[in-house]
C-alpha positions as CSV (number, residue, x, y, z in Angstrom):
1,M,25.1,45.3,-7.3
2,A,21.8,45.9,-6.8
3,E,20.8,42.7,-7.7
4,R,23.2,41.0,-5.1
5,N,21.5,43.2,-2.5
6,R,17.8,42.6,-3.9
7,R,19.2,38.9,-2.7
8,T,20.8,39.1,0.1
9,V,17.9,41.3,1.6
10,R,15.2,37.7,0.0
11,D,17.5,35.4,1.7
12,L,17.7,37.0,5.1
13,R,14.1,36.9,4.9
14,R,13.7,33.8,4.2
15,G,16.4,32.4,6.8
16,N,14.3,34.8,9.7
17,R,11.3,32.4,7.8
18,A,12.7,29.6,8.6
19,R,14.1,29.8,12.3
20,V,10.8,30.6,13.3
21,L,8.9,28.2,11.4
22,Q,11.6,25.7,12.5
23,R,11.6,26.3,16.1
24,L,7.8,26.3,16.6
25,Y,7.5,22.9,14.7
26,F,10.1,21.2,17.1
27,D,9.4,22.7,20.5
28,G,6.1,24.7,20.2
29,P,3.7,25.8,20.8
30,L,6.1,29.3,21.7
31,S,5.3,32.7,22.8
32,R,6.6,35.6,20.6
33,Q,8.5,36.7,23.9
34,E,10.0,33.0,23.7
35,L,10.7,33.0,20.4
36,G,13.3,35.5,20.6
37,P,15.9,33.6,23.0
38,V,15.8,30.5,20.8
39,T,16.0,31.9,17.3
40,G,18.4,35.0,17.7
41,L,16.0,37.7,16.4
42,S,14.8,40.6,17.2
43,S,11.6,41.5,18.7
44,G,10.9,43.5,15.8
45,S,12.1,40.8,13.0
46,I,9.9,38.0,14.9
47,S,6.9,40.4,14.7
48,N,7.3,40.8,11.1
49,V,7.5,37.0,10.1
50,V,4.8,35.9,12.6
51,A,2.7,38.8,11.0
52,E,3.6,37.0,7.0
53,L,3.4,33.7,8.4
54,S,0.1,34.1,10.0
55,A,-1.1,35.9,7.1
56,E,-0.3,32.7,4.9
57,G,-2.3,30.5,6.9
58,L,1.0,28.6,8.3
59,L,0.8,29.7,11.5
60,E,-2.2,29.9,14.1
61,E,-2.7,30.5,18.1
62,A,-2.4,27.8,20.4
63,G,-4.1,29.3,23.8
64,V,-2.6,31.7,26.0
65,V,-0.4,31.7,29.1
66,D,0.0,34.1,32.0
67,S,3.4,36.1,32.3
68,D,5.2,37.2,35.6
69,G,3.1,40.6,36.0
70,G,1.7,40.8,32.7
71,R,-0.2,40.6,29.8
72,P,-1.1,36.5,29.1
73,R,1.0,35.6,26.7
74,T,-0.3,33.7,23.4
75,L,1.2,30.8,22.1
76,L,1.7,29.8,18.6
77,R,1.8,26.9,16.6
78,V,2.5,25.9,12.6
79,A,-1.2,25.1,11.7
80,P,-1.6,21.8,10.5
81,D,-3.9,22.7,7.8
82,G,-1.0,24.5,6.1
83,G,-0.3,22.5,3.6
84,L,-0.1,18.4,2.3
85,L,2.1,16.0,2.0
86,V,2.4,12.6,0.8
87,G,4.7,9.6,2.2
88,I,5.7,6.5,0.1
89,D,7.5,3.3,1.2
90,I,8.4,1.1,-1.9
91,G,9.0,-1.5,0.8
92,E,9.7,-5.4,0.4
93,T,6.6,-6.3,0.8
94,R,3.8,-3.3,-0.1
95,V,3.7,0.2,-1.9
96,R,2.4,2.2,1.3
97,V,0.9,6.1,0.6
98,E,0.2,8.4,2.7
99,L,-1.3,11.8,2.9
100,F,-0.6,14.2,5.7
101,D,-1.2,17.5,7.3
102,L,1.6,19.4,8.3
103,S,1.8,17.8,12.2
104,L,2.1,14.6,10.0
105,T,-1.2,13.8,10.9
106,E,-2.5,11.2,8.6
107,L,-5.4,11.9,6.4
108,A,-5.5,8.8,3.7
109,R,-3.6,5.8,2.8
110,T,-3.7,2.9,0.7
111,E,-1.5,-0.1,0.0
112,R,-0.5,-2.4,-2.8
113,L,0.6,-6.0,-2.4
114,L,4.3,-7.0,-4.1
115,A,4.0,-10.5,-3.7
116,Q,2.8,-11.6,-6.9
117,H,4.5,-9.2,-9.3
118,G,8.1,-8.1,-7.5
119,Y,9.4,-4.9,-8.3
120,D,8.7,-4.3,-11.8
121,V,9.2,-1.6,-13.0
122,E,6.9,-0.2,-14.4
123,R,4.0,-1.7,-12.2
124,I,5.8,0.1,-9.4
125,V,5.5,3.1,-10.9
126,A,1.9,2.3,-11.6
127,H,1.6,1.7,-7.5
128,V,2.8,4.9,-6.9
129,R,0.3,6.8,-9.5
130,T,-2.8,5.3,-8.6
131,G,-1.5,5.5,-4.4
132,V,-1.3,9.3,-4.5
133,A,-4.4,9.6,-6.9
134,D,-6.4,7.7,-4.6
135,V,-5.0,9.5,-1.3
136,L,-6.1,12.6,-2.5
137,R,-9.9,11.5,-3.5
138,D,-10.2,10.2,-0.3
139,A,-9.3,12.9,2.0
140,G,-11.2,15.4,-0.6
141,A,-7.8,17.4,-0.9
142,D,-6.8,19.3,-3.3
143,P,-3.5,18.5,-5.5
144,R,-2.6,21.7,-5.5
145,R,-2.0,22.3,-1.7
146,L,0.6,19.5,-2.0
147,L,4.0,20.6,-0.5
148,G,5.8,17.3,-2.0
149,I,6.1,13.8,-2.3
150,G,8.7,11.6,-0.5
151,I,9.5,7.9,-1.1
152,G,11.8,5.9,0.5
153,V,13.1,3.3,-1.6
154,P,15.9,0.1,-1.7
155,G,18.8,0.7,-2.5
156,I,21.6,3.5,-3.5
157,I,20.2,6.8,-4.9
158,E,22.3,9.3,-7.2
159,R,20.7,12.2,-6.5
160,D,21.8,13.7,-9.9
161,G,21.3,11.7,-12.5
162,P,21.9,11.9,-16.8
163,E,20.2,14.1,-18.2
164,G,16.8,13.7,-19.0
165,P,15.0,14.6,-22.1
166,D,13.3,17.8,-20.8
167,G,17.2,19.1,-19.3
168,T,16.4,18.1,-16.3
169,R,18.4,15.8,-14.0
170,G,16.4,13.4,-11.7
171,A,16.8,10.3,-8.8
172,V,18.6,7.6,-10.2
173,V,18.1,4.3,-8.2
174,H,20.6,1.3,-8.4
175,G,18.8,-1.6,-6.5
176,Q,21.2,-4.7,-6.8
177,T,19.0,-6.9,-5.0
178,I,15.9,-6.0,-6.0
179,G,16.8,-5.9,-9.8
180,W,17.0,-2.1,-10.7
181,R,20.0,-0.9,-12.8
182,A,20.4,2.7,-13.0
183,V,16.4,3.2,-12.5
184,P,16.0,7.1,-13.6
185,F,12.8,7.1,-11.1
186,E,11.8,10.4,-10.5
187,Q,11.6,10.9,-14.5
188,L,9.6,7.8,-14.4
189,L,7.2,9.2,-11.6
190,R,7.1,12.7,-12.8
191,E,5.5,11.4,-16.1
192,A,3.2,8.9,-14.1
193,V,1.8,10.9,-11.2
194,D,-1.0,13.2,-11.8
195,V,0.1,16.4,-9.8
196,P,1.3,20.1,-10.6
197,P,4.5,20.4,-12.4
198,E,5.8,22.6,-9.6
199,V,5.3,19.4,-6.6
200,P,8.8,18.6,-6.2
201,L,9.5,14.7,-5.5
202,F,12.1,13.8,-3.1
203,I,13.7,10.0,-3.3
204,D,16.0,8.4,-0.9
205,N,16.6,5.5,0.9
206,G,14.2,3.5,2.8
207,A,16.4,3.1,5.9
208,K,17.4,6.4,5.6
209,T,13.5,7.8,5.9
210,L,13.2,5.6,9.0
211,G,16.4,7.2,10.4
212,Q,14.9,10.4,10.0
213,A,11.1,9.6,11.3
214,E,13.1,8.1,14.4
215,M,15.1,11.1,14.8
216,W,12.8,13.9,14.4
217,F,9.9,12.0,16.6
218,G,11.1,8.8,18.3
219,G,13.8,7.5,19.7
220,G,16.5,9.1,18.3
221,R,15.4,12.6,19.4
222,G,17.9,14.7,21.0
223,A,20.4,12.1,20.2
224,G,23.9,13.8,19.1
225,A,24.7,10.5,16.6
226,A,22.2,7.4,16.5
227,A,22.4,4.7,14.3
228,I,18.5,3.4,12.9
229,A,18.6,-0.6,11.3
230,L,16.0,-1.0,9.0
231,I,14.9,-5.4,9.0
232,G,12.6,-6.4,6.5
233,S,12.6,-8.3,4.1
234,G,16.7,-7.2,3.2
235,V,18.2,-5.3,5.8
236,G,19.7,-1.5,5.9
237,A,20.7,1.2,7.7
238,C,21.7,4.7,8.5
239,V,23.8,6.3,10.7
240,D,22.7,10.5,11.7
241,H,24.9,12.9,13.7
242,G,23.7,16.3,15.0
243,D,20.6,17.9,16.2
244,I,17.8,18.0,14.1
245,L,18.2,22.0,13.8
246,D,22.1,21.7,13.3
247,E,23.3,23.0,9.7
248,D,26.4,20.8,10.2
249,R,23.4,17.8,10.5
250,T,24.6,14.8,8.4
251,S,22.8,11.3,7.9
252,L,24.3,8.8,5.7
253,A,22.6,5.8,4.1
254,L,24.5,2.5,4.6
255,E,24.3,-0.7,2.5
256,W,24.8,-2.3,6.0
257,G,22.6,-5.8,5.4
258,H,26.1,-6.5,2.5
259,T,28.2,-6.3,5.1
260,T,30.0,-9.7,5.6
261,V,29.3,-11.5,8.8
262,Q,30.6,-15.1,8.1
263,L,33.2,-15.8,5.8
264,R,32.7,-18.4,2.9
265,G,28.8,-18.5,4.0
266,R,25.0,-18.3,2.4
267,R,24.5,-16.6,-0.8
268,C,23.0,-13.7,-0.6
269,R,20.3,-12.4,-3.2
270,C,23.0,-9.4,-4.1
271,G,25.2,-12.5,-5.4
272,S,27.7,-12.5,-2.8
273,I,28.4,-14.5,-0.3
274,G,28.6,-14.2,3.8
275,C,26.3,-11.3,3.9
276,L,24.0,-9.9,7.0
277,E,21.0,-10.0,4.9
278,A,21.7,-13.8,3.9
279,Y,21.5,-14.8,7.4
280,A,19.0,-11.8,9.4
281,G,16.4,-10.5,6.7
282,A,12.8,-12.0,6.5
283,E,13.3,-13.6,3.0
284,A,16.5,-15.2,4.0
285,L,15.0,-16.2,7.3
286,R,11.9,-17.8,5.2
287,K,14.3,-20.0,3.4
288,R,16.9,-21.1,6.1
289,W,13.3,-22.2,7.9
290,R,12.4,-24.4,4.9
291,E,15.6,-25.4,4.7
292,A,15.9,-27.0,8.1
293,G,12.2,-28.8,7.7
294,G,10.1,-25.7,9.0
295,P,6.2,-26.4,7.8
296,L,5.6,-23.7,5.4
297,P,3.7,-24.1,2.5
298,E,5.7,-23.5,-1.0
299,D,3.6,-20.2,-1.3
300,A,4.0,-18.7,2.0
301,D,5.4,-14.9,1.7
302,D,7.7,-13.5,4.1
303,E,5.8,-11.8,7.0
304,T,3.5,-15.3,7.0
305,A,6.9,-17.3,7.0
306,L,8.5,-15.4,9.9
307,A,5.2,-15.2,12.2
308,A,5.2,-19.1,11.8
309,L,9.0,-19.3,12.7
310,L,8.7,-17.0,16.0
311,A,5.9,-19.4,16.6
312,A,7.6,-22.3,16.8
313,A,10.1,-21.0,19.0
314,Y,8.0,-19.5,21.4
315,P,4.7,-21.4,21.5
316,G,3.7,-20.1,24.6
317,R,2.9,-22.0,27.9
318,R,1.3,-25.0,26.6
319,G,3.7,-25.9,23.7
320,T,7.3,-26.9,23.5
321,P,10.1,-24.5,21.3
322,D,10.7,-26.1,18.6
323,P,14.8,-26.1,19.2
324,V,15.9,-26.0,15.4
325,A,13.3,-22.6,15.4
326,L,15.8,-21.6,18.6
327,A,19.0,-22.2,17.1
328,L,18.2,-20.8,13.6
329,L,17.0,-17.5,15.9
330,D,19.8,-17.7,18.5
331,E,22.0,-17.2,14.9
332,T,20.4,-14.5,13.6
333,A,20.8,-12.8,16.8
334,E,24.2,-13.4,17.0
335,C,24.9,-12.1,13.0
336,L,22.8,-9.3,14.2
337,G,24.7,-8.1,17.3
338,A,28.0,-8.7,15.3
339,A,27.2,-6.5,12.9
340,L,25.5,-4.0,15.0
341,A,29.2,-4.3,16.6
342,D,30.4,-2.8,13.6
343,L,28.3,0.1,13.5
344,V,29.4,0.8,17.3
345,N,32.7,0.7,16.6
346,L,32.6,2.8,13.3
347,F,30.4,5.5,14.1
348,L,30.4,5.3,18.2
349,P,26.9,6.1,18.0
350,E,25.1,7.1,21.4
351,R,21.8,4.7,20.9
352,I,21.4,2.3,18.0
353,L,17.4,1.4,17.0
354,I,15.6,-1.4,15.5
355,G,13.2,-0.7,13.1
356,G,11.4,-1.9,10.1
357,W,8.8,-4.4,9.9
358,A,10.7,-7.4,10.5
359,G,12.7,-5.6,13.0
360,L,9.7,-5.1,15.0
361,L,8.8,-8.8,14.9
362,L,12.2,-10.3,16.0
363,G,13.4,-7.2,18.7
364,P,11.0,-7.9,21.6
365,R,12.3,-11.9,21.6
366,L,15.7,-11.2,20.5
367,L,16.9,-8.0,21.7
368,P,18.5,-9.3,25.0
369,E,20.4,-11.6,23.0
370,I,21.1,-9.0,20.2
371,R,23.1,-6.9,22.9
372,R,24.3,-9.6,24.3
373,Y,26.5,-10.7,21.4
374,A,26.9,-6.2,19.9
375,N,28.8,-6.2,23.6
376,E,31.0,-9.0,22.9
377,Y,32.1,-8.5,19.4
378,A,32.6,-4.3,19.8
379,L,34.9,-2.6,21.5
380,R,34.2,-2.1,25.5
381,H,34.5,1.3,25.7
382,A,32.4,2.4,22.4
383,A,29.7,-0.3,23.5
384,A,29.8,0.9,27.2
385,R,28.3,4.6,25.7
386,T,25.7,3.2,23.1
387,T,22.5,1.8,23.9
388,I,20.4,-0.8,21.6
389,E,16.8,-0.3,21.9
390,M,13.6,-0.9,19.5
391,G,12.2,2.1,17.1
392,R,9.4,3.9,18.2
393,L,7.6,4.9,15.6
394,G,5.9,1.3,14.3
395,P,5.4,-0.1,10.5
396,D,4.9,3.0,9.5
397,A,7.8,4.7,9.7
398,V,9.2,4.9,6.6
399,T,6.3,6.6,5.5
400,V,6.3,9.3,7.9
401,G,10.2,9.3,7.5
402,A,9.6,9.9,3.4
403,A,6.7,12.8,4.4
404,T,9.4,14.2,6.2
405,L,11.7,15.1,3.3
406,P,9.4,17.4,1.9
407,L,8.7,18.9,5.1
408,A,12.1,19.3,6.0
409,D,12.5,21.3,2.0
410,F,9.3,23.8,3.5
411,L,10.7,24.7,6.8
412,T,14.5,25.0,5.5
413,R,12.7,27.4,2.4
414,G,10.7,29.1,5.2
415,G,7.6,28.2,4.7
416,S,7.5,29.4,0.7
417,R,5.7,27.2,-1.4
418,P,6.9,25.3,-4.8
419,E,7.5,28.0,-7.8
420,P,5.0,26.6,-11.2
421,G,7.4,25.9,-13.7
422,G,10.0,24.5,-11.6
423,T,10.2,21.3,-13.0
424,G,8.7,19.7,-16.0
425,T,7.8,16.2,-17.1
426,P,9.4,14.5,-19.8
427,P,7.4,13.8,-22.9
428,R,6.4,10.0,-23.2
429,T,7.8,8.7,-25.4
430,A,11.1,9.3,-24.2
431,V,11.1,7.2,-21.5
432,E,9.2,4.1,-22.7
433,A,13.0,2.8,-23.8
434,V,13.6,3.1,-20.3
435,R,10.7,1.1,-19.0
436,E,11.8,-1.8,-21.5
437,R,15.2,-1.9,-20.6
438,H,15.2,-2.1,-16.9
439,R,11.5,-4.4,-16.5
440,T,14.1,-6.6,-14.8
441,P,12.1,-9.9,-13.3
442,V,12.9,-10.5,-10.0
443,N,13.9,-14.3,-8.8
């Protein structure tokens, strides 16, 4: 009984700390007096929690405001230098690694292009290892201040994969379109990345990390339900329900790119036919533009090809639009509009946001047509209550979203740091066979 009571007191204290930290992070700066009503805590509890968090370097003063007839009130905020976060985007064209402080201000970044080697598992792990080392070195940062590393990756994430040699379980990635079959990615990273063993890893679908970034800081802020589309070389989406501080909030990654938009249509790189990704992904657009006679070098990558396609369709005042390019982009807009209509009909979101590097290039040109087609394919009542907009966070949104994974965990734990010895590292010999088995070439 005594042990259970101790756990209850500890959990209550952690919960109080979490309430204060979360409110200050998302709504601050706030005074102690303002924290009471928004957290539901007594003034005594607020004082105790603020004193603890300030002593730990997690809160700092942010000026004063006048009060009605009383003493000026001191404003508090979460201290940016209270910890470090790493966000990693394992994208379709590059691996981007960024180091952030607690305010998600970028401190350092590095990128590794994937054009030459694709999704070789061992090479991706090496990119992550050297990228993390580079950003810590460039910022002069102590790895012991890391609160966690978040990684956004294509594919389906199995949270609790098979037990590893050290008895722990880690995230496994099923990335059919990139040639990854049940890759024990977390175990591989734990062995390779040179950070203290207590630093947690958080691996999630890249569209989901993009969605979390937009919901926290971008175009999804304040929406009760939103769908966020990631359009890159491939296509994905996530759906978020609930306020960012709602304990019942849910976020669901969708393999939206592999919904069917054309019966007996084009072959998708997943092996199926008629997928949205086979029409609207940048890799598919590159192939379709070349098939249509678009003037592309054989070695043109997806980014170069998409830029050339848009330039041909919209050459500016002095040029003549290429009718083939225009027709191809109109078909793309219709496919995206129809697929967005499916999201509208299925999930009834208040907002749909379009992001991803290719989405950010296509959206400014195609958004009016995408909206028109979505309205044509969606149920009228559902479409009338949904807006379709561009994401607001730019090409770094997946990386920022990845950094919010350890940040969310940190805030939920009330600012307590990971404890040493919480997670081990698999012995090197235990993963060599895994690397060889999953070293799958990408066509």
